[in-house]
N, C-alpha and C positions, 0 to 999 in steps of 0.2 A: 255936281257931286264929285268928291275927290276920288282918285284912283283907289285909295285904300278902302273907302266905303263901297265902291263898286265891287272890289274883289271880295269883300265880306258878304255882299249880297249874291255875288256870282263867283264862287271860287275858281271856276274854269278860266277866268280871265288871267289868272297867274300862270297858266300853262304857256310855255314858249314853243312856237312852231318848229324851231330848229331841233327840239328834243322830242318831237312827236313819236318817232320810232322807239326811243328809249323808254318813254312812258308805257307804251304798249308792251315792250319787252319785260318791263317790271311786272305788269299784270300777268303775263304768261309765266314768268318765273315763279310768282306766288302760287299759281295753280300747279306747276311742276313740283314745287317744294312740298305742297300738301300731298301729292301723289307719292313722292319719295319717302316722306315720313311714314305714311300708311304702309307702303310696301316694306320699308325697313323694319317696322315693328312686327309685321307678319313674318318676315324672313328671320328675325331674331329668334322667334319661338320654333322655327324649323331648323335653322342653322345658327346656333348660339355663337356669340363672340368668343374666340378662342385665345388670343394672346393674354398671357397672365393667368389663364385658367387650365392650361394643359401644356404638355411638353412640346419642344420644338419638333421632335421626331413624330409625335402624333399629328401635329399640324402639317408636316410634310406628307404624312400618310393620307390625311384628308384631301389635300390638294391633288394627290395622285389618283385617289379613288373616285373623287367627285369634284371636278374643277369648279363647278358652280357653287357647291357648298364651301369650298375653300375661299372663293372670291368673296362671297357674302360674309362669311365668318371673320374675314380680315377687314371688315368695315367699308366695303365698297360703296354702300349707299351713303355713308357719311362723306366720303370723298366727293361723290357726285353732287350731293346736296350743298356742300361748301362751295364747289366751283360754280354752280348755278347762282348761289347767293351773291357772288361777285357782281353779276348783272343787276341783282336787286339793289345792292348797295350803291351802284352807279345811278340807278333810277331814283333812289331815295335822295341822293345828293342833289341832282338837278331839280327835284321836286321841293326840297327844303332849304336850298341855299338862300332863297329870298327871305327866309325867316331869320336866319343868322348864318352868314357866310362862313365865319370863323369856326363855329362848332360843327357846321355841316362838313367843312373840309377836314376837320380833325376826325370826325366819324368816318369819312371816306378813306382817309389814309390808314387808320387803325383797322378798318374792315378789310381793305385790300391786303394788308400785311397778314392779318389773322387768317383770312380764308386761304391764301396761297400757301401758308405754312402747313396745311393739311397734307400737302404732297410729300414733303420729307417725313412727316409724322406717320404716314401710312405707305411704307415701301412694299406694296403688294406685288408689283411686277418682279422685284428683286427676290421676294419670297418664293414666287413660282419658279424663277430661274434656279434658285438654290435647291428647291424640291426636286427638279428634274436632274440636276447634277448629283444630288444625294442618291436618287433612285438608280442612277447609272454608274455610281462609283465602283471602282474595281477592287477596293479593299476597305477594311474597317477603319484604317488610319485616315484614308481620304474622306470617308463618311464622317468621321469625327471632326474633321476640319470644316466640312459643310454645316454640321450641326452647330459648331461654335460660331460660324458666320451667321447662321440663322438666329441664334440667341442674341447676338449683337444687334441684328436688325429688329428683333422683337422688342428690345429695350426702347426703341424709338417710339413705339406705340403709346407709351406713357411718359415720354421724355419732354424736353424743353419746348420743342416745336408744337407738340400737342397742347401743352399747358398754355403757351402763348396764343395758339389758335383759339382756345376756349375763352381766355380772358379778353383778348383784343376784339374777338368777334362779338362777344356779349356786350362789351363796353361801347363798341361802335353802334350796334343796334339799339342800345339803351339811350345813347345820345340822340339818335334819330327819333326814337320814340318820344323823348322829352320835347324835341322840336315840334313833333306832331301835335302836341297839346296846344300849341300856338298857331297851328295851321288851320285855316278855314276849309281846306280840302280834306284832310285826314280826320280831324276832330279828336275829341277827348276819348271816345270809346276805343278807337284804334291806338291812340297814344298810351292810355293806361294798360291796355292789353299787352302792348309791346314792352312797357316798363316792367310789368309783373313777370312776364315770360322770361325776359333777359336777366332780370335780377335773380330769378330762381336758378338759371343756368350757372351764375356765379357761385351759388351754393353748392355746386358739384364738388368743390374742394373741401367741404366739411369732412373730416375723417370718419371712417366707418361706413356703414350702409346708408346713412342719412344723405350723403352727397349723391349717391347713385339713385336713391329714391327721388330726390329733387330733380335730377336730370330727366328721369322718366316723366315726372309730373309736368315738366316744361313742354313736353311734346304736344299735349292737347292745347296748351296755350298758344303754341306756334301755329297749329292748324287753324285756330280761331283767328289769330292775328293775320295770317296770310289770306284767310277768307274775307276779312274786312278790308285788307289792302288792295286786293285784286281789282274790284270794281272801281276803286279810286284812281288807280293807274290807268285803267281802260278809259275812264271818263276824261282824264287829262289828255290822253292820247287823241280822243275824238275832238276835244275842245281845241287842242293845238292844231289839228288839221283844219278845223273850221276857221281858225284865226289866220291861217296861212293865206297870203294874198294870191 
């Protein structure tokens, strides 16, 4: 029986022992991302997203009065989710590179660039620093300077880095989802769930409320997708350990 036929009968044979920890990390990351999405949605209704919806002075005030509210309302969960997704993208690469190394590598590079761009797109620490400086300013003139600096930082929340983060991240995961359709490990259900969820994210840029609605609609899709992916990664991790001499 050929290696190809064996791998189709037993997908675990495509697991590589040298990546056993990364497969397991991929599964753990899926579970963490589900938790982050659920917590983020709940937190949104308690502490709504503020940039673009209120003034810089009001944001500084929220930070001073309730630092947790300020942290969450400046998209802290989005930052954490993106950084954890870096680990998932790495796990996807080592799991899918045998399907098509070229496209798997493209997905990896786009994903790493996109996910790391969330850091300059969400200058949360800088906003907290400016809030403290604003609260302790000795004059209205100095406070005006800090307000202007805060407004400049808030423009980054919907700037180029954030746009690239969304587009590159969605395209990266979309490519990986397409490769999953050809993978005996992940299968068509996981592949199509990922395709639909990430395609919906790209619809975020439709003008008006439609884009925002699509973004929220993608969240249940991601939860289902991660729920499907987690056991696949854990299975590969166990298989890789069993294959290790």
